[in-house]
N, C-alpha and C positions, 0 to 999 in steps of 0.2 A: 504494500500500500504506500502511495506517495506521501511526502510530507504535507502537501496541500490537502490531500484527502483526510489525513489524520487530524489536521487542524480544523477543517470546516465541517467534518462529519458530526452529526449530533450524538453526543455521548449521554450516558445515564447520569441522573442527578441534576442538580441545579446548574444553570450556565454560569460561566465565570463572570463575576461582578464587574471586573475592570478590564476584561479582555486579555488578561495575562495571569499567571500563577499568583495566588494570594493566600493568606492564612489569617486566622482569627487571633487577636491578642487582647489581653486585659490591660487597660490603660486608665490611670487615675489622673484627672486634670482639675485645675481650679475652676470654680463656677464661672468666673468672668471669661476664661478661655473657652469654656463650653459654649457660652453665650455668643462669643465672637465667631466660633466655628459654625454655630447654628445659623448665624446671619449669612454665611456663605452657602450652606446647604443643610437642610434638615437632617440629612444622613451624615453623621459625624465622620464616617470613614471616607465618604466622597469629598467632604470639605477638606480633610487632611490631604487627600490625593491631589485635589485641585491646587491647594496652596503650595504643595511641595514639588509640583511638576518642574519648575525651573531648576530646583536643586537636583532632582533626579536626572534631568537632561545633562547637567554638567558632570555628575558623578558616575553615571552608568553609560558606557559607550553603547551607541545604537547601531544596528546594521544599516547599510546604505539604503536598503529597501526590505520590507518585511510585511507579512500579513498580520493584521490585528483582528482578533476574533470578537464577534458579538453574536450570541445565539448560535444558529447553525450557519452563519455567514462570516465572511472576513473581508476586510478592505485592505488595499495596498497603501502602506504608509511609507513615506520616503524622506530622506534628507533633501531639503529643497536645493535645487541647482539651477542656475540661470539657463544653461543649455537646454533644459527640458522646457522651460517657459518660452523659449524662442521657437518651438515647434508650433506652427499655425493651428489654432483650435484648442491649445492646451493651456490651462491655468493651474496654479497650485494654491490650494486652500490651506492656510496656515493653521496649525494646531497649537494648543497651549505649551506643549513640550518642545517646541521649536521645529518639529517635523511638519509634514504636509500631506494632504490627500491630493490625488491627481484628478483634476476636473476637465472633462472633455465637452466641447460644444456638441450640440445635437447631431450635426452632420458627420462627426468623427467617431466611428465605431471602434471598439477595442481592437479588432484585427487590423484595422487601418492604422491605429495608433502604434501598435506593435511594429508594423512595417516601417513607419516613419522613424521610430526610435532606432531600428536596425539600420536604416539608411544613414542616420546621423553617426552611428558607431562606425559604419563602413567607409563613409566619405569624409569624415572630419579627422584631420591629423593633429589638430591643436587642442583637443580635449584633455584636460589634466586628469590625473589618476583618480581623484575623488569623484569627479563628474562621470567619468567612464564607469566607475564601480556602481554608481546609482543606476545609470542607463542599462548596464549589463544585468544587474539584479532584477530590474523591472521586466526586461525581456525574458529572463529565466522563469520568473513567476508566471507570466502570461503563457509562455510555452508549456510549462508544466501543467497549467490549468487546463489547456485545451487538449492535452494528451492524457489527462486523467479521467477515467470513466467515473461517472457519477457526479462530476463537478460542472456547473454551468456558469459561464461568464455573463453577468447581467449588467445593465446600466441603470442607474438611479438618478433622479433629478435632485439638485440642491438649489435653494433659492439664494440669489445673489442680489443685494441691494446696493445702489450707488447714490452718492450725494447729488442733488440737483445741479445741473450745469457741468457735470463731469462724466455724464453717461454717453458713450459712443453712439452714433446715429443708429447703428444696427441693433441697439438695445433700448432705444427710446420708447418703443411702443408697448413696453411691458416689463415685467420682472425677468431678469436674465436667468435662464436655467442652465446650469452646468451639468455634466454627467461624470460620475466617477465609477471606476471599475469595481465590481463587487462579485465575489465568488459565493455561490449558493449551492448547497447539496440538493440534488434531485434524485429520484429513483430512475433506473434504467440508463440508457446511453447518454453520452455527452452531447448536449444540444447547443449549438451556437445560434442564438436568437438575433444577434446583431450582424446582419448582412452575411453571415457565414464566414468561414475561414478561407482566406485567399490561398490558392495553390502555391503561391510564392513563399508561404510560411513553412519552414521545415524544422 
């Protein structure tokens, strides 16, 4: 079973609360600290996680790109790099821990995105090692997903709001909807809903 299938397949018991390994601890805190944490989130554990994300980002090295699980799904989370944002139709949605989600415009399906990333890797000689690592990791995740039986690559919309006067003409008529890649477990064969997989993908 591939690493992707192991990650996104639905297991027994409750889903991971934070999308990564966690454990319960007993913690005694002053009342004023508890009140401050509650103002951040009624769930104290979530409040602690939100407030310590900057510290975690600095203390714990993160992979160039990885899957972060929620329920029976997982999203691709990456170290943001400019070379990826220069691909037409691609935006990066920043996360609190300094990483980002990949947002694709509606016309750009995941198979097309994978091809564009491959083209950048093949045709650009001036990409530094860090950027190349991110792009290569994204390609490997997508390739593994489409080769893994029981995993489906979906697109989901996110809502993007822009301040008045700063919205590009192509977004002026409404709320901009981005698309980010999501892997979801299904029964049966691997199905590519987004325009199919190009024969050029190997």
